[in-house]
N, C-alpha and C positions, 0 to 999 in steps of 0.2 A: 477558460474552461478547465475545471479540475480534471486531473488524470488519476484514475483508480489504479492502485498498485498493491502488490503483495510483497511485503518487505521481509526478507529472511535474515534474522539477526542471530549472530553466533551465540549459542548456549540458551536460546529462548525459542518459543514457538513463533510461527510466522504472524505478522501483523498486517491487517488490511487497513487501508486508509486512502486519502486523497492528497495529491501534491499539485502545486501550481505549475511547476516546470520539472522536466527530468534533470537530474544532477549532471553537471559537467565533469570533465576529468580533473579539474582543479578544486572542486568543491570538497570541503572538509566535513560538512554536516548536511543532514537532510531533515526537512520539516514535514511531518505527517499530520494532516488534519483529520479529525474524527477517527482516531485509532481504535481498533477493535480486533477481536479474534475472527477467524474465518467463519465461525457460526454466528457472527454479529453480536456476541456477548462482550461485556466489558473486560478489559485487561485487569487482572487481579492486583497487579503492582502499581496501578495508576489510581489517583483519586477520582471520585465520581464526576467532578466538575471539570476535568481536563478536556480541552478541545483540540490542543495541538501538542506535539512532542517533537523535540529536536534530538536526533540520534547522530553520534559521530560516525562518519563513513567507515572508519576502521573496524567498527562492530558489525557492519553490514556484509553478509556473504554475497547476496545478489538480490536483484529487484525484478519482479515479474510485473509487466504492464498488462492490466486486465482490460478486456474489450468493453466498450460502452454498449448500452442497450441497442443503439442504432446499428452498430457493427454486428451484433449478434443476430439482428433481424435480417440483415442483408444476405448472410450466408446461412442456408438451411439445408436440410436433407432433401435429396431428390430421389423420388421413386420412379422407376420405369415400368 
């Protein structure tokens, strides 16, 4: 099951995409499937037909793991 992430790359805007597994401490690259901006628009520096991008980990500042739709539905606001 793909994991949705927000990838923060040094010197660029954040990229949303899916990964198969979280990177380990010895990984040197990360593969992002369906890369896009936060507003779901295409990244201007990628060709229109690109479906996956490999970024070197030394360019990545940090990775945010986004909740799935099922997780968002589990926790909601409670009114008393």
